[in-house]
N, CA, C and O atoms as a CHARMM CRD file, in Angstrom:
* protein
*
  212
    1    1 MET  N     86.65300-103.15000 -22.96600 PROA 1      0.00000
    2    1 MET  CA    85.91200-102.27900 -23.85600 PROA 1      0.00000
    3    1 MET  C     84.56700-101.93900 -23.22000 PROA 1      0.00000
    4    1 MET  O     83.92700-102.79400 -22.60800 PROA 1      0.00000
    5    2 ALA  N     84.15200-100.70900 -23.36600 PROA 2      0.00000
    6    2 ALA  CA    82.91100-100.24700 -22.75300 PROA 2      0.00000
    7    2 ALA  C     81.69800-100.78300 -23.50100 PROA 2      0.00000
    8    2 ALA  O     81.73100-101.00200 -24.71200 PROA 2      0.00000
    9    3 LYS  N     80.63800-100.98500 -22.74700 PROA 3      0.00000
   10    3 LYS  CA    79.38800-101.42300 -23.35600 PROA 3      0.00000
   11    3 LYS  C     78.67900-100.21000 -23.94600 PROA 3      0.00000
   12    3 LYS  O     78.78300 -99.11100 -23.40200 PROA 3      0.00000
   13    4 PRO  N     77.96600-100.39200 -25.04200 PROA 4      0.00000
   14    4 PRO  CA    77.23600 -99.25900 -25.62000 PROA 4      0.00000
   15    4 PRO  C     76.10700 -98.79600 -24.69100 PROA 4      0.00000
   16    4 PRO  O     75.49600 -99.59500 -23.98200 PROA 4      0.00000
   17    5 ILE  N     75.85500 -97.50900 -24.71600 PROA 5      0.00000
   18    5 ILE  CA    74.79400 -96.92500 -23.89100 PROA 5      0.00000
   19    5 ILE  C     73.50300 -96.93400 -24.68800 PROA 5      0.00000
   20    5 ILE  O     73.45600 -96.46800 -25.82700 PROA 5      0.00000
   21    6 LYS  N     72.45700 -97.46900 -24.07600 PROA 6      0.00000
   22    6 LYS  CA    71.15700 -97.52900 -24.74700 PROA 6      0.00000
   23    6 LYS  C     70.48900 -96.16000 -24.72100 PROA 6      0.00000
   24    6 LYS  O     70.78500 -95.32300 -23.86800 PROA 6      0.00000
   25    7 GLU  N     69.58800 -95.95000 -25.66600 PROA 7      0.00000
   26    7 GLU  CA    68.83600 -94.69500 -25.69600 PROA 7      0.00000
   27    7 GLU  C     67.91300 -94.61300 -24.48400 PROA 7      0.00000
   28    7 GLU  O     67.40800 -95.62600 -24.00000 PROA 7      0.00000
   29    8 THR  N     67.70400 -93.39800 -24.00700 PROA 8      0.00000
   30    8 THR  CA    66.78900 -93.17300 -22.89800 PROA 8      0.00000
   31    8 THR  C     65.35900 -93.23200 -23.42000 PROA 8      0.00000
   32    8 THR  O     65.02500 -92.54200 -24.38200 PROA 8      0.00000
   33    9 PRO  N     64.50700 -94.05400 -22.79300 PROA 9      0.00000
   34    9 PRO  CA    63.12700 -94.14400 -23.28400 PROA 9      0.00000
   35    9 PRO  C     62.34100 -92.86400 -23.00800 PROA 9      0.00000
   36    9 PRO  O     62.63700 -92.13100 -22.06400 PROA 9      0.00000
   37   10 VAL  N     61.35800 -92.61200 -23.82600 PROA 10     0.00000
   38   10 VAL  CA    60.49700 -91.44700 -23.66000 PROA 10     0.00000
   39   10 VAL  C     59.41800 -91.79600 -22.64200 PROA 10     0.00000
   40   10 VAL  O     58.79300 -92.85200 -22.72900 PROA 10     0.00000
   41   11 LEU  N     59.20300 -90.90800 -21.68200 PROA 11     0.00000
   42   11 LEU  CA    58.15600 -91.13600 -20.68500 PROA 11     0.00000
   43   11 LEU  C     56.81700 -90.68400 -21.23700 PROA 11     0.00000
   44   11 LEU  O     56.70600 -89.63800 -21.87700 PROA 11     0.00000
   45   12 ARG  N     55.81300 -91.48900 -20.97700 PROA 12     0.00000
   46   12 ARG  CA    54.46200 -91.16800 -21.44000 PROA 12     0.00000
   47   12 ARG  C     53.45400 -91.46100 -20.33600 PROA 12     0.00000
   48   12 ARG  O     53.72400 -92.23500 -19.41700 PROA 12     0.00000
   49   13 GLY  N     52.31100 -90.84300 -20.44000 PROA 13     0.00000
   50   13 GLY  CA    51.20000 -91.13700 -19.53100 PROA 13     0.00000
   51   13 GLY  C     51.50400 -90.81100 -18.08400 PROA 13     0.00000
   52   13 GLY  O     52.05100 -89.75500 -17.76800 PROA 13     0.00000
   53   14 ASN  N     51.13300 -91.75800 -17.19200 PROA 14     0.00000
   54   14 ASN  CA    51.28900 -91.54300 -15.74600 PROA 14     0.00000
   55   14 ASN  C     52.75200 -91.38700 -15.34400 PROA 14     0.00000
   56   14 ASN  O     53.07100 -90.61600 -14.43900 PROA 14     0.00000
   57   15 ASP  N     53.63900 -92.11700 -16.01600 PROA 15     0.00000
   58   15 ASP  CA    55.07000 -91.98800 -15.70000 PROA 15     0.00000
   59   15 ASP  C     55.55800 -90.56500 -15.95100 PROA 15     0.00000
   60   15 ASP  O     56.32000 -90.01500 -15.15600 PROA 15     0.00000
   61   16 ALA  N     55.12100 -89.97600 -17.04900 PROA 16     0.00000
   62   16 ALA  CA    55.51800 -88.60800 -17.37400 PROA 16     0.00000
   63   16 ALA  C     54.94900 -87.62400 -16.35900 PROA 16     0.00000
   64   16 ALA  O     55.64200 -86.69900 -15.93400 PROA 16     0.00000
   65   17 LYS  N     53.69900 -87.81800 -15.97000 PROA 17     0.00000
   66   17 LYS  CA    53.07300 -86.93400 -14.97500 PROA 17     0.00000
   67   17 LYS  C     53.80100 -87.01200 -13.64100 PROA 17     0.00000
   68   17 LYS  O     54.06500 -85.98500 -13.01500 PROA 17     0.00000
   69   18 LYS  N     54.13000 -88.23600 -13.19800 PROA 18     0.00000
   70   18 LYS  CA    54.84300 -88.41100 -11.93500 PROA 18     0.00000
   71   18 LYS  C     56.22400 -87.75500 -11.98500 PROA 18     0.00000
   72   18 LYS  O     56.65800 -87.13000 -11.01800 PROA 18     0.00000
   73   19 PHE  N     56.90600 -87.90300 -13.12000 PROA 19     0.00000
   74   19 PHE  CA    58.23400 -87.31500 -13.26700 PROA 19     0.00000
   75   19 PHE  C     58.16500 -85.79400 -13.19300 PROA 19     0.00000
   76   19 PHE  O     58.96900 -85.17300 -12.49800 PROA 19     0.00000
   77   20 ILE  N     57.22400 -85.19400 -13.89300 PROA 20     0.00000
   78   20 ILE  CA    57.08100 -83.73400 -13.89300 PROA 20     0.00000
   79   20 ILE  C     56.74200 -83.22400 -12.49700 PROA 20     0.00000
   80   20 ILE  O     57.28400 -82.21000 -12.05800 PROA 20     0.00000
   81   21 GLU  N     55.85200 -83.92100 -11.79900 PROA 21     0.00000
   82   21 GLU  CA    55.50200 -83.51500 -10.43000 PROA 21     0.00000
   83   21 GLU  C     56.71600 -83.61600  -9.50300 PROA 21     0.00000
   84   21 GLU  O     56.92100 -82.74800  -8.65400 PROA 21     0.00000
   85   22 SER  N     57.51800 -84.66700  -9.66200 PROA 22     0.00000
   86   22 SER  CA    58.69500 -84.80400  -8.79600 PROA 22     0.00000
   87   22 SER  C     59.71000 -83.69900  -9.07500 PROA 22     0.00000
   88   22 SER  O     60.37600 -83.22500  -8.15500 PROA 22     0.00000
   89   23 ILE  N     59.83200 -83.29200 -10.31900 PROA 23     0.00000
   90   23 ILE  CA    60.74300 -82.18600 -10.66700 PROA 23     0.00000
   91   23 ILE  C     60.23900 -80.88600 -10.06300 PROA 23     0.00000
   92   23 ILE  O     61.01900 -80.11700  -9.50100 PROA 23     0.00000
   93   24 LYS  N     58.94700 -80.63600 -10.17500 PROA 24     0.00000
   94   24 LYS  CA    58.37600 -79.40000  -9.61900 PROA 24     0.00000
   95   24 LYS  C     58.53600 -79.35200  -8.10700 PROA 24     0.00000
   96   24 LYS  O     58.90900 -78.31300  -7.56000 PROA 24     0.00000
   97   25 SER  N     58.26100 -80.45800  -7.42100 PROA 25     0.00000
   98   25 SER  CA    58.32700 -80.44800  -5.95700 PROA 25     0.00000
   99   25 SER  C     59.77400 -80.38500  -5.46600 PROA 25     0.00000
  100   25 SER  O     60.03500 -79.79000  -4.42100 PROA 25     0.00000
  101   26 SER  N     60.70900 -80.97700  -6.18500 PROA 26     0.00000
  102   26 SER  CA    62.09300 -80.95000  -5.73200 PROA 26     0.00000
  103   26 SER  C     62.70500 -79.56700  -5.88800 PROA 26     0.00000
  104   26 SER  O     63.65400 -79.23200  -5.17900 PROA 26     0.00000
  105   27 GLY  N     62.18600 -78.76900  -6.79100 PROA 27     0.00000
  106   27 GLY  CA    62.68900 -77.41600  -6.97600 PROA 27     0.00000
  107   27 GLY  C     62.34300 -76.49600  -5.82300 PROA 27     0.00000
  108   27 GLY  O     62.97600 -75.45500  -5.64500 PROA 27     0.00000
  109   28 LYS  N     61.34500 -76.86900  -5.03900 PROA 28     0.00000
  110   28 LYS  CA    60.90100 -76.04600  -3.90600 PROA 28     0.00000
  111   28 LYS  C     61.64600 -76.38500  -2.61500 PROA 28     0.00000
  112   28 LYS  O     61.61600 -75.61000  -1.65900 PROA 28     0.00000
  113   29 LYS  N     62.31500 -77.54100  -2.58500 PROA 29     0.00000
  114   29 LYS  CA    63.00400 -77.97600  -1.37700 PROA 29     0.00000
  115   29 LYS  C     64.32300 -77.23400  -1.23100 PROA 29     0.00000
  116   29 LYS  O     65.04400 -77.03700  -2.20900 PROA 29     0.00000
  117   30 ARG  N     64.63500 -76.82800  -0.02200 PROA 30     0.00000
  118   30 ARG  CA    65.88900 -76.13800   0.27100 PROA 30     0.00000
  119   30 ARG  C     66.66600 -76.98000   1.28100 PROA 30     0.00000
  120   30 ARG  O     66.08300 -77.62300   2.15400 PROA 30     0.00000
  121   31 ALA  N     67.96100 -76.96300   1.14600 PROA 31     0.00000
  122   31 ALA  CA    68.81100 -77.66800   2.10000 PROA 31     0.00000
  123   31 ALA  C     68.80300 -76.91600   3.42200 PROA 31     0.00000
  124   31 ALA  O     68.78200 -75.68600   3.45200 PROA 31     0.00000
  125   32 SER  N     68.82100 -77.67300   4.51200 PROA 32     0.00000
  126   32 SER  CA    68.85200 -77.04700   5.83200 PROA 32     0.00000
  127   32 SER  C     70.23100 -76.43600   6.06100 PROA 32     0.00000
  128   32 SER  O     71.18600 -76.74000   5.34700 PROA 32     0.00000
  129   33 GLU  N     70.31600 -75.58400   7.05600 PROA 33     0.00000
  130   33 GLU  CA    71.59600 -74.94400   7.39100 PROA 33     0.00000
  131   33 GLU  C     72.62800 -76.00400   7.76600 PROA 33     0.00000
  132   33 GLU  O     73.79600 -75.89300   7.39300 PROA 33     0.00000
  133   34 ARG  N     72.20600 -77.02400   8.49600 PROA 34     0.00000
  134   34 ARG  CA    73.09800 -78.11300   8.89300 PROA 34     0.00000
  135   34 ARG  C     73.63900 -78.84200   7.65300 PROA 34     0.00000
  136   34 ARG  O     74.82800 -79.15000   7.57900 PROA 34     0.00000
  137   35 GLU  N     72.76400 -79.11000   6.69300 PROA 35     0.00000
  138   35 GLU  CA    73.17100 -79.78200   5.46300 PROA 35     0.00000
  139   35 GLU  C     74.13900 -78.91900   4.65200 PROA 35     0.00000
  140   35 GLU  O     75.11800 -79.43300   4.10900 PROA 35     0.00000
  141   36 ARG  N     73.87700 -77.63200   4.56800 PROA 36     0.00000
  142   36 ARG  CA    74.77500 -76.73300   3.84400 PROA 36     0.00000
  143   36 ARG  C     76.16100 -76.68500   4.47700 PROA 36     0.00000
  144   36 ARG  O     77.17100 -76.65200   3.77400 PROA 36     0.00000
  145   37 LYS  N     76.20400 -76.68100   5.80700 PROA 37     0.00000
  146   37 LYS  CA    77.49400 -76.68000   6.50000 PROA 37     0.00000
  147   37 LYS  C     78.25500 -77.96700   6.22600 PROA 37     0.00000
  148   37 LYS  O     79.47100 -77.94200   6.03300 PROA 37     0.00000
  149   38 ARG  N     77.54600 -79.09600   6.20600 PROA 38     0.00000
  150   38 ARG  CA    78.17000 -80.38100   5.93000 PROA 38     0.00000
  151   38 ARG  C     78.75700 -80.40500   4.51500 PROA 38     0.00000
  152   38 ARG  O     79.87900 -80.86800   4.30900 PROA 38     0.00000
  153   39 ILE  N     77.99400 -79.90500   3.55400 PROA 39     0.00000
  154   39 ILE  CA    78.44900 -79.85900   2.16800 PROA 39     0.00000
  155   39 ILE  C     79.66900 -78.95600   2.03600 PROA 39     0.00000
  156   39 ILE  O     80.63900 -79.31300   1.36700 PROA 39     0.00000
  157   40 LYS  N     79.62300 -77.78500   2.67100 PROA 40     0.00000
  158   40 LYS  CA    80.73500 -76.83200   2.61300 PROA 40     0.00000
  159   40 LYS  C     81.99400 -77.42600   3.23200 PROA 40     0.00000
  160   40 LYS  O     83.09000 -77.25900   2.69700 PROA 40     0.00000
  161   41 LYS  N     81.83700 -78.12300   4.36100 PROA 41     0.00000
  162   41 LYS  CA    82.97800 -78.75500   5.02600 PROA 41     0.00000
  163   41 LYS  C     83.61300 -79.78700   4.10500 PROA 41     0.00000
  164   41 LYS  O     84.83700 -79.82600   3.97700 PROA 41     0.00000
  165   42 ASN  N     82.80300 -80.62600   3.46200 PROA 42     0.00000
  166   42 ASN  CA    83.32200 -81.63300   2.53900 PROA 42     0.00000
  167   42 ASN  C     83.99200 -80.99200   1.33200 PROA 42     0.00000
  168   42 ASN  O     85.02500 -81.46900   0.86400 PROA 42     0.00000
  169   43 PHE  N     83.40900 -79.92100   0.83400 PROA 43     0.00000
  170   43 PHE  CA    84.01400 -79.20400  -0.29000 PROA 43     0.00000
  171   43 PHE  C     85.39000 -78.66900   0.09900 PROA 43     0.00000
  172   43 PHE  O     86.35600 -78.81000  -0.65100 PROA 43     0.00000
  173   44 ASP  N     85.46600 -78.05800   1.27000 PROA 44     0.00000
  174   44 ASP  CA    86.73400 -77.49000   1.72900 PROA 44     0.00000
  175   44 ASP  C     87.80400 -78.57300   1.90700 PROA 44     0.00000
  176   44 ASP  O     88.99000 -78.30100   1.72100 PROA 44     0.00000
  177   45 LEU  N     87.39500 -79.80200   2.26700 PROA 45     0.00000
  178   45 LEU  CA    88.35400 -80.89700   2.40000 PROA 45     0.00000
  179   45 LEU  C     88.82900 -81.39500   1.03800 PROA 45     0.00000
  180   45 LEU  O     90.00400 -81.73000   0.88800 PROA 45     0.00000
  181   46 LEU  N     87.95900 -81.45000   0.06000 PROA 46     0.00000
  182   46 LEU  CA    88.29200 -82.02100  -1.24000 PROA 46     0.00000
  183   46 LEU  C     88.85900 -81.02100  -2.23500 PROA 46     0.00000
  184   46 LEU  O     89.59500 -81.41200  -3.14200 PROA 46     0.00000
  185   47 ASP  N     88.54100 -79.76300  -2.09200 PROA 47     0.00000
  186   47 ASP  CA    88.97300 -78.76000  -3.05600 PROA 47     0.00000
  187   47 ASP  C     90.49200 -78.69200  -3.24200 PROA 47     0.00000
  188   47 ASP  O     90.95300 -78.61200  -4.38000 PROA 47     0.00000
  189   48 PRO  N     91.27400 -78.72200  -2.17700 PROA 48     0.00000
  190   48 PRO  CA    92.72800 -78.60500  -2.37300 PROA 48     0.00000
  191   48 PRO  C     93.34200 -79.79100  -3.12600 PROA 48     0.00000
  192   48 PRO  O     94.37600 -79.63200  -3.77500 PROA 48     0.00000
  193   49 ILE  N     92.72400 -80.97600  -3.05300 PROA 49     0.00000
  194   49 ILE  CA    93.31300 -82.14200  -3.70600 PROA 49     0.00000
  195   49 ILE  C     92.68700 -82.42900  -5.05900 PROA 49     0.00000
  196   49 ILE  O     93.15400 -83.32300  -5.76600 PROA 49     0.00000
  197   50 ALA  N     91.65200 -81.70500  -5.44300 PROA 50     0.00000
  198   50 ALA  CA    90.99300 -81.93700  -6.72200 PROA 50     0.00000
  199   50 ALA  C     91.87200 -81.40900  -7.85200 PROA 50     0.00000
  200   50 ALA  O     92.45700 -80.33000  -7.75900 PROA 50     0.00000
  201   51 ASN  N     91.94800 -82.19700  -8.91800 PROA 51     0.00000
  202   51 ASN  CA    92.74900 -81.80600 -10.08100 PROA 51     0.00000
  203   51 ASN  C     91.94400 -82.12400 -11.32300 PROA 51     0.00000
  204   51 ASN  O     91.88300 -83.28100 -11.73900 PROA 51     0.00000
  205   52 PHE  N     91.32300 -81.11900 -11.92400 PROA 52     0.00000
  206   52 PHE  CA    90.44600 -81.31700 -13.06700 PROA 52     0.00000
  207   52 PHE  C     91.09000 -80.78900 -14.34700 PROA 52     0.00000
  208   52 PHE  O     90.51000 -79.95400 -15.04000 PROA 52     0.00000
  209   53 ASN  N     92.27100 -81.26900 -14.65400 PROA 53     0.00000
  210   53 ASN  CA    92.96600 -80.84400 -15.87700 PROA 53     0.00000
  211   53 ASN  C     92.61200 -81.73000 -17.02300 PROA 53     0.00000
  212   53 ASN  O     93.10000 -81.52700 -18.13400 PROA 53     0.00000
């Protein structure tokens, strides 16, 4: 039997500021061409065997 999932705590103060800054900065980062090719290659390998019914 699965364990119950606890509620996610609300971030306040410095924790909230750090979280918001990390979200803002991560939105500006772009994957390199090498990384995109790696992701595409892995997708092409897994796509034919994926079954999401």
